FIROSE-807283 format. One record per residue (C-alpha): residue number from 1; x, y, z. Coordinates in nm, 4 decimals. Example, Ala and Ser with C-alpha at 12.3 -4.5 7.8 and 13.67 -1.06 7.14 Angstrom:
// FIROSE-807283
VEXKE  seq        px        py        pz
VEXKE    1    1.2300   -0.4500    0.7800
VEXKE    2    1.3670   -0.1060    0.7140
// end
This chain:
// FIROSE-807283
VEXKE  seq        px        py        pz
VEXKE    1   -0.0222   -0.0009    0.0020
VEXKE    2    0.1326    0.2803   -0.1161
VEXKE    3    0.1210    0.6189    0.1349
VEXKE    4    0.0739    0.9628   -0.0495
VEXKE    5    0.2748    1.2173    0.1633
VEXKE    6    0.1833    1.5114   -0.0550
VEXKE    7   -0.1534    1.4737    0.1455
VEXKE    8   -0.0135    1.5663    0.5096
VEXKE    9   -0.0777    1.8521    0.6054
VEXKE   10   -0.3830    1.9725    0.4099
VEXKE   11   -0.5354    2.1380    0.5907
VEXKE   12   -0.9664    2.1168    0.6496
VEXKE   13   -1.0405    2.4543    0.5245
VEXKE   14   -0.8750    2.8028    0.4759
VEXKE   15   -1.1095    3.0522    0.4496
VEXKE   16   -1.1260    3.3258    0.6611
VEXKE   17   -1.4100    3.4572    0.9119
VEXKE   18   -1.5132    3.7213    0.6330
VEXKE   19   -1.5474    3.4885    0.3457
VEXKE   20   -1.7552    3.2194    0.5775
VEXKE   21   -1.9517    3.5179    0.6494
VEXKE   22   -2.0162    3.6466    0.2681
VEXKE   23   -2.0668    3.3109    0.1604
VEXKE   24   -2.3190    3.2443    0.4370
VEXKE   25   -2.4388    3.5777    0.3503
VEXKE   26   -2.4709    3.4302   -0.0546
VEXKE   27   -2.6388    3.1289    0.0658
VEXKE   28   -2.9064    3.2902    0.2549
VEXKE   29   -2.9920    3.5633   -0.0238
VEXKE   30   -3.0008    3.2479   -0.2707
VEXKE   31   -3.2979    3.0397   -0.0242
VEXKE   32   -3.4680    3.3810    0.0349
VEXKE   33   -3.4743    3.5724   -0.2583
VEXKE   34   -3.6759    3.8975   -0.1224
VEXKE   35   -3.4182    3.8984    0.2164
VEXKE   36   -3.1640    4.1747    0.1490
VEXKE   37   -2.8326    4.2113    0.3949
VEXKE   38   -2.7925    4.5143    0.5666
VEXKE   39   -2.5211    4.6377    0.7918
VEXKE   40   -2.5890    4.5852    1.1529
VEXKE   41   -2.9368    4.3834    1.1211
VEXKE   42   -2.9660    4.1078    1.3360
VEXKE   43   -2.9331    3.8046    1.0861
VEXKE   44   -2.5566    4.0096    0.9456
VEXKE   45   -2.4563    3.9949    1.3107
VEXKE   46   -2.5125    3.6436    1.4261
VEXKE   47   -2.4210    3.4845    1.0847
VEXKE   48   -2.0680    3.7234    1.1963
VEXKE   49   -2.0502    3.6255    1.4436
VEXKE   50   -2.1007    3.2244    1.3729
VEXKE   51   -1.8599    3.2813    1.0964
VEXKE   52   -1.6119    3.4157    1.3766
VEXKE   53   -1.6772    3.0613    1.5903
VEXKE   54   -1.6575    2.8812    1.2765
VEXKE   55   -1.3216    2.9971    1.1653
VEXKE   56   -1.1462    2.9296    1.5420
VEXKE   57   -1.3177    2.5869    1.5559
VEXKE   58   -1.2075    2.4922    1.1805
VEXKE   59   -0.8261    2.6331    1.2716
VEXKE   60   -0.8261    2.3998    1.5730
VEXKE   61   -0.9348    2.1032    1.3898
VEXKE   62   -0.6940    2.1672    1.1137
VEXKE   63   -0.4005    2.1922    1.4102
VEXKE   64   -0.5780    1.9037    1.5505
VEXKE   65   -0.5597    1.6505    1.2197
VEXKE   66   -0.2227    1.7825    1.1269
VEXKE   67   -0.0696    1.6396    1.4636
VEXKE   68   -0.2581    1.3013    1.4709
VEXKE   69   -0.1195    1.2835    1.0785
VEXKE   70    0.1860    1.3344    1.2060
VEXKE   71    0.1257    1.0629    1.4542
VEXKE   72    0.0231    0.7695    1.2447
VEXKE   73    0.3281    0.8511    1.0136
VEXKE   74    0.5379    0.8071    1.3351
VEXKE   75    0.3421    0.5158    1.4951
VEXKE   76    0.2757    0.2928    1.2308
VEXKE   77    0.5502    0.4045    0.9465
VEXKE   78    0.7951    0.5172    1.1451
VEXKE   79    0.8700    0.8423    0.9545
VEXKE   80    1.0479    1.0555    1.2047
VEXKE   81    0.9043    1.4598    1.2643
VEXKE   82    1.1095    1.6847    1.0594
VEXKE   83    1.2993    1.9337    1.3264
VEXKE   84    1.2542    2.2065    1.0411
VEXKE   85    1.4876    2.5364    1.0134
VEXKE   86    1.6134    2.6761    1.3224
VEXKE   87    1.4264    3.0444    1.3839
VEXKE   88    1.6612    3.2755    1.3082
VEXKE   89    1.5874    3.7080    1.3563
VEXKE   90    1.6684    3.9403    1.0405
// end
């Protein structure tokens, strides 16, 4: 069985909270054509708040999945983690 190392560290989602909110507003406008997004309306405020929370959850999930993938590589396939390069100040 071949293991594709190029998929290691690929995030679930890389969108920013603003992108998530805009996609949600677009979806809501598609579902309710008569609805118009207005700044500071309760719907938009709620969508923006949920987008911030979802972005935090997705970032945590990306980090967790990367750690699990690395652990599987280390334990099952004996692929050690690379230490990376030394940090240097400019």
